C-alpha positions in Angstrom: 62.4 188.0 42.8 62.7 185.1 40.1 62.6 181.5 41.1 65.9 179.7 40.0 63.9 176.1 39.9 60.3 175.2 39.6 61.3 172.4 42.5 63.3 175.0 44.7 65.8 172.4 44.6 64.0 169.7 46.4 62.2 166.7 45.5 59.1 167.1 48.1 55.9 167.1 45.8 53.6 168.3 48.5 54.6 166.2 51.4 55.0 169.2 53.6 58.4 169.5 55.9 60.6 166.6 55.6 63.0 165.4 58.4 67.0 166.2 58.4 69.8 164.2 57.5 73.5 164.6 58.1 76.0 164.9 55.5 78.2 161.7 55.5 81.1 163.8 54.5 80.9 167.2 56.5 78.1 166.7 58.9 75.8 169.3 57.9 72.0 168.9 58.7 70.2 169.0 54.6 66.5 168.3 54.2 66.1 164.4 53.3 64.5 165.6 50.0 67.3 167.8 49.0 70.4 165.4 50.2 71.6 162.8 47.3 71.3 159.7 48.6 73.9 156.8 47.8 73.7 153.1 48.5 76.3 150.3 48.2 76.4 146.7 49.2 79.4 145.7 51.5 80.1 142.3 52.6 82.1 141.4 55.4 83.8 138.5 53.6 87.1 138.5 51.6 86.4 138.7 48.0 88.6 136.0 47.1 87.0 133.6 49.5 83.6 134.9 48.8 84.1 133.9 45.1 85.2 130.4 46.4 82.3 130.0 48.6 79.6 131.2 46.3 81.5 128.4 43.7 80.6 125.8 46.3 76.5 127.3 46.3 77.0 129.0 49.8 74.9 132.3 50.4 77.0 135.4 51.3 75.2 138.0 53.2 75.9 141.6 52.4 75.3 144.8 54.2 73.3 147.7 53.0 75.4 151.2 53.4 73.4 154.2 52.8 75.0 157.8 52.7 73.6 160.9 52.3 75.6 163.8 51.0 74.9 167.5 50.7 75.1 169.0 47.2 78.1 170.7 47.6 80.0 167.6 49.1 78.3 165.5 46.4 79.8 167.6 43.6 83.3 167.9 45.2 83.9 164.1 45.8 82.6 163.7 42.1 79.3 161.7 43.0 77.4 164.7 41.3 78.4 166.6 38.4 77.1 169.7 36.9 75.3 169.6 33.8 75.0 172.2 31.3 72.1 174.3 30.8 70.4 172.6 27.7 70.9 169.2 29.5 69.6 170.2 33.2 65.9 169.5 32.6 66.8 165.8 31.1 65.8 163.6 34.0 67.2 160.4 32.8 70.9 161.6 33.1 70.7 161.9 36.8 
């Protein structure tokens, strides 16, 4: 049977079995090298107050939130777009 992707849809690269992570949207267990990882910085301080505090020279600490999405949820929520066939091998558009 023909193989659809050279990588098998994963970013494994000869590292053996990878651990599973849970999709932040649907809860599905997905291998960590197949899931799409999104990281964002979140501050607990109101943005307007944070701006004033930064002008006075204070440091505002932010937390880093990491969320993992399975492929179907990443596409459905708009975090990942399906590329045309000719553009799929272009790594710069990821």
